[in-house]
C-alpha positions, 0 to 999 in steps of 0.5 A: 851074066849079061848078054854083052859079057861072058864068063871070063869077063865076069870072072875078071870083073869079080876077081882080079888076083889069086885066080886058080886056072887048071889045065887038063888034056881032053881024053886023058886018062880015059876018053869019056873023063872030060865032064867028070874032070870038069865037075870035080874041078868045079866042086874043088873051087877052081876059077877057070878051066883050060882044056887041052885039045890033044895034038900028035906032036906037042914037043914044047909042052914037056914030057907029062903033057906029051904023054897025056896027049899021046894017050888021049889020041890013042883013046880016040879023042878028037875035036869032034868028040870033045865038042860033042862032050862039051855040048851040054856041059853048061847044064852042070858046069858054070866055071869059064872054060878055055880050049887050048890047041896047037898050030904048026 
């Protein structure tokens, strides 16, 4: 990886089709599962991981994601907790990571 590029740019430069992007909700099923899930997805060969930052009213996302968001919030997940969990993840996680949030 060069200084002028990032992991996402590098990924699309190397592989322009048949990319596997996997989404999961931070803090679900348990508060401290974020790195465990990231490690598992990386070992399984995903190209890109999208981590959803839970929101109290994700009505456009369907029942499954609504329920995972609710459980994650009940577990205590917050933006501050997620950033703390991700702070050292680059020691073990090489795949590109995107954070998905909500705005109302």
